[in-house]
C-alpha positions in Angstrom: 0.0 0.0 0.0 1.2 3.4 -0.8 1.2 6.3 1.6 -1.7 7.9 -0.1 -3.9 4.8 0.2 -3.1 4.4 3.9 -3.8 8.1 4.5 -7.1 7.8 2.6 -8.1 4.7 4.6 -7.1 6.3 7.9 -9.2 9.4 7.0 -12.3 7.2 6.3 -12.0 5.5 9.7 -11.9 8.9 11.5 -14.9 10.2 9.7 -17.1 7.2 10.3 -19.2 7.2 13.4 -20.7 4.1 14.7 -24.3 3.7 15.9 -23.2 3.9 19.6 -21.5 7.3 18.9 -24.6 8.5 17.1 -26.8 7.4 19.9 -24.6 9.1 22.5 -24.6 12.3 20.6 -28.4 12.2 20.3 -28.8 11.6 24.0 -26.4 14.5 24.8 -28.3 16.7 22.4 -31.7 15.8 24.0 -30.2 16.4 27.5 -28.9 19.8 26.5 -32.2 20.7 24.9 -34.1 19.7 28.1 -31.8 21.8 30.3 -32.3 24.9 28.0 -36.1 24.4 28.2 -35.9 24.3 32.0 -33.7 27.3 32.1 -36.1 29.2 30.0 -38.9 28.5 32.4 -36.7 29.6 35.3 -35.8 32.9 33.5 -39.5 33.6 32.9 -40.4 32.9 36.6 -37.5 35.2 37.7 -38.8 37.9 35.3 -42.3 37.6 36.8 -40.9 37.8 40.3 -38.8 40.8 39.3 -41.9 42.6 38.0 -43.8 41.8 41.1 -41.0 43.1 43.4 -40.7 46.3 41.3 -44.4 47.0 41.8 -44.0 46.5 45.5 -41.0 48.8 45.6 -43.0 51.5 43.8 -45.9 51.1 46.4 -43.3 51.5 49.2 -41.8 54.5 47.6 -45.2 56.2 47.3 -45.9 55.3 51.0 -42.5 56.7 52.0 -43.3 59.9 50.1 -46.6 60.2 51.8 -45.0 59.7 55.2 -42.2 62.2 54.4 -44.8 64.8 53.5 -46.7 64.1 56.7 -43.5 64.5 58.7 -42.7 67.7 56.9 -46.1 69.1 57.6 -45.7 68.6 61.3 -48.3 67.4 63.8 -51.4 69.4 63.1 -54.6 68.8 65.0 -56.6 67.4 62.1 -54.0 64.8 61.3 -53.7 63.7 64.9 -57.5 63.3 65.2 -57.6 61.3 61.9 -54.9 59.0 63.3 -56.6 58.7 66.7 -59.9 57.8 65.0 -58.6 55.3 62.4 -55.9 53.5 64.5 -57.0 54.0 68.1 -60.8 54.1 67.7 -61.3 57.5 69.3 -64.8 58.8 69.6 -65.8 62.3 70.6 -68.4 62.8 73.4 -71.9 62.6 72.0 -70.9 60.5 69.0 -72.3 57.0 68.5 -70.4 54.0 67.1 -72.4 51.4 65.2 -70.9 47.9 65.2 -72.2 45.1 63.0 -71.0 42.4 65.5 -68.1 41.3 63.3 -64.6 42.1 64.6 
C-alpha cells in the first residue's frame, strides 16, 4: 500500500461514526435541549418575580413619600385626630359608634 492509500483509509476511519456514537450524541443533544427548556422556564419565573417586586418597591416609595410629606407638615390637630380615630378608635363625646358584630 502506498502512503496515499493508507492516509485515505485512515481518514475514512476517523470520519465514520458508529451507531453507539450517534446514539450518545443524540442523548447528549436531548439532555442539553431539556436543560435549555428548564432554564427558559426559570428565567420567565424570575422575570415575573422581578416585575412583582418592582411593583412592591413602587408602592413602598409612594408610601414613604406620603409619610415624608406628613412629617414635613408637622403634627397638626386634624392629622392627629384622623390617626386617633382610624388607628385607636377615638370617639368624641356625643358620637355613636355602630358595630355590626363582626370584629
